[in-house]
N, C-alpha and C positions, 0 to 999 in steps of 0.2 A: 504493499499500499504506500502510495506517495504522500509526502508531507508538503504542504504549500506554505512557503515562508514569504511573507508579504512585508515590504518596507514602504511606509506611507510618506508621501511628499508631493510636491508640485513639479510638473515637468519644466524643462528649459533651464538654460545656464544661469538666467537671472535669479532663480530660486535656489540653485544648487547647494549654497552654503547656509541657507536659512535655518533657524531653529526648527522650524516646521518640517524640515527635510531630514531630521535626525534619523528617522527610520530608513530613508533611502540610503543615507550614508553608511549605516550599519550593514545593510544587505549588500551594498557595493563591496564592503570589505570582506564579508563572508564569501561572496562570489570569487573574489581575488584570492583569498587565503586558501580556500578549498578547491582551487583549480576547476571551477565549473566550466561547462561549455560556453562558447560565446553567446552573448545576449542576442535574442531575436525579438522583432516586433510581433507580439502575440497578445491576445486577450485584452486589447485596449491598454497595452503596457509593454514593458521590456521584460522578457522572461529568459531565464537561464536554468539549465538542468545540471544537476550534480549529485554528489553522494557525500553524506556525512554520517560517519559511525555505522556504515553498512546500510543506511536508509536512503531511498531515492528521494531527492529534494527538487521541488520546482521553486526557484526564487523569482518573485514577481515584484516589479515596481510599477504600479499603475501610472499611466500618463494621462489620465482623465481630468486632472486637478483634483485636489483633496476631497472636495464635497461630493464627488461622483465615484469615489474609489470602489464602492460596492459593486458597480457594474463590471469592473475589471476582475475583481476577486471572484464574483459569482460565475463569470464566464469560465475562468480557469477551473474553479472548483467543480462546476458541472461537467466540463469536458473530460476531466480525469476521474470524475465520481469520488472526489475527496470529501470525506465527512468533516463536519464542523470541528470535531476534536483533533483533527489532523491539520488544522489551520493555525499558524502562529503569525501574529501581526505585531510588527515593531513600529512604534509611534512615539512621538514627542508627548510629554505629559507635564502640564502646567502645575499640577498639584504636588509634584515632587521637585526638591531642589536638584540643580545640576550635580551629577555625581552619584545620584541615587537611582537605582533601577529595581522595579518590582514586576513580578510575573503574576498574572491572575487569569482565571477562566470565568467567562461570563460577566454579567453586571452591565451598568450603564456605559454611556459614551464619554462621560466626564467633560463634555463640551468640545471634544475632538470630532470635527465634522467628517473626517475620514472613517473613523470608527462608527460614528452614527450611520453613515451610508452603508457600511458592511452589515451592521445589524438590521437595517431596513431590508436588505436583499437576501440575507441568509439566516438571520437569528443571532442571538447573542452568545451562544456557548462555544466560542473559539478562544484560544489562548492569546493573551496580549502581553507584550514586553513593553512596559511603560518606562520610557527613557526620560528621566527628569530634566526639565529645562528651567525650572523656577517660574515664578509668577511676577509680573511687573508691579503688582500691588493693587491696581484698579482695573475694573472690568473693561472700561473704555480704551485702556491702553493695550489690551491683549492682541488685537489683530495686527497692529503695528509691531508689537514685540516679537511675535512668532514669525513674522515675515522679514525680520532682520537677521543678519549673520550673527554668529556667536561673537561676543565681544573678545578683544585680544586676551584679556585675563581669563576668559573661559575656554579658550581654544585647547589648551593642553589637557584640561579635564575631559572635554568632549572627545578628544583624540583617544585618550586612555579608555574611555568607555567603549568607543567604537572598536578598538583593538582587542579589548577583553571579551566583548560580545562575540566577535569573530573567532577568537581562540577557544572559547568555552561553549560555543553553540551546540556542540555534540552532547553536552549534559542535558540541555533542554530538549533536544531531539529525542534523547532516550527517556524523557519523562521526569528527569531529576531537576525540578525547578528550584528547590531549596539549595542544591549544590551549585547550580548555575549562579544564583544570586549571591551565594557565599563567595565564590571565586571573584565575581565582579567587585564585591565590597572590599576584598583583600587586595585586588589590583589597584583600586582607586585610593584606598586608605590603608596601606600596608601597616602591620603591627609594629609598634615602637620597639627599637632595639633594646633588648633586656639590660645590656650593659649601661645604657644611659637612663634607665628607669630609676627615678629618685623616690618612688613611692615608699613610704615607711612600712615597716612590718615584714620586710623580706628576710 
């Protein structure tokens, strides 16, 4: 059975580095690191086939614009008869700070129009990899915030997340969401060196 790995974002070079394209960026790195086949224009998106941990994977980046992502995802899912539980969607998440990643199955869309569109087309019981980008503080600032590139000070953290997601995606593919999140947390905030630990009581 194939697993559908979806990276949400908007198409075109002008959007490529936006916070809203965090999912696209992560899937690009997965495709590169795991030597997937070349991308092809399919399912209203860019699709590439590969193998991770012995599982057949279809990596998909919808090119429909974010709010119509469900059209692309449902086209691919129906073509390959991929059940909802085998769909993993990577997307930016306002409710988590940059550097935090959470995996969950089902639930609402949290204001993400790409997730909202997928729910409308297929239902909600797919896995989501929520890549934290932080919140600008006020609701009216959100659209401008997500459609801007990561700030210079944020770039290194975003790159660490993308790299770690690609290196550890095999855990998630195998169903180990807790192990996947733990590896990411360690990569982004490695444990302090014990030799420099000044905590009393040692």
